[in-house]
N, C-alpha and C positions, 0 to 999 in steps of 0.2 A: 537448621539455620544456615549452615555452610553450603548445603546442596542447592537450596533455592537461590542463594547468592551466586554460586558458580553457574547455574543455568541461566540466570539473568545476564551475567557477564558474557557467556557464550552467545546469547541472543543479541546482545549489543555488538559483539565482535562480528558476527555474521551479517548483521544489518548495516554496519558502517564500513566494513572492509570490502575491498574489491579484489577478489582472487582470480587472477588470469582473465580480467575483464568481465567477470560475472558477479553480480550481487546475489548472494544466497539468501533471499528473503524467506524462502520456504523454511530453511533451517533456523533463521532468526525468529520466525513466528513459532516454530516448534519449541525451542528452548524458552522463549519468553512466555508462551502459554503454560509450560510446565511450572515455571517459577511463579506465575500468577496463580495457578491452582493451589500452590503451597502457601500462598498468602503474602508474596512479595509486593509491597505497595507500588514501587516504581514500575514493576512489570505489569501490574493491573492497570495503571494509568496508560502505559504504552500500548497495551492490548485495546483499550478504549479508543486510543488514537488510530490504531490500525483498522478498527471497525467503522470509522467515520466515512461518510460519502466524500469522495475526493473533490466533488464539484460544489455541493451546497453545505457540507459539514454536518449533515444529519447523523445522529447517533444510530448505532446498530444497523448499518447499511448491509442488506442481505445479498444483493447482487454483486457479481464480480465480472471482470472482463472475461469473456468466454475463451479468449486466446491465451492470455498470460496468467490470469487469475491473481494478478498482483494488485490491482486497484479495485476499490469497492464503490458501489453506487446505491442510492436509496431506491431508485426506480429506473425504468427504461428511458424516461425523458432525460434524466441526468446523464445516463450512459450515452445516449445518442448525441446529446449536446457536447459532451467532452470529447467524443470520438471525432466529430466533424468540425467543431469550433474551437476546442481547447479552453484554457482558462482554469482558474481555481477560485476558491472563496477568498475574499479580501479580509483584512483585519477587522473591519466593521461588520462583518457578517454578510455583506453583499457580494455579488458575483463580479469578477473582473476578468477581462480577456487578456490582460497584460502578463498573465502568468505563463506557465510552460506551454509548449506547443501542443497541437492536437494529439490525442492519444493514438490516433491512426498512425502518426509518424514516430511516436515514442515507444509504442508497444514492441517489445523485443521479439514477439512471436510472428509479427507480420513480415519479418525479413528472413524467415527460415526456409531453406530449400527453394530458393528462387522466388518465393512469394513476395510480391511488392504491394504496397498500399495503393488503393484506387485513387 
């Protein structure tokens, strides 16, 4: 009981905290996945949220951004649309472009070693 709760708390800590300007989502996913495998209900819900398509909200999105591997998409059409146009799903389930900027500008890997977005 205590181990899965501690792993879930570590996952939340790494997911919410900003250490030296870097979000450690890889560690957040690791600890949350371990707590979910042990049966922690909140961790299981959070893992479902992490597996959703960032654009349309489809469950079990299998594709990720090939650069940062931080965001998930259900297909290449959603990936392309989010990369070039931005936006997220609205509360009613429809698409809105009023959301965050294009992933091309938000992806942290596009600014590594002098690489600039097109």
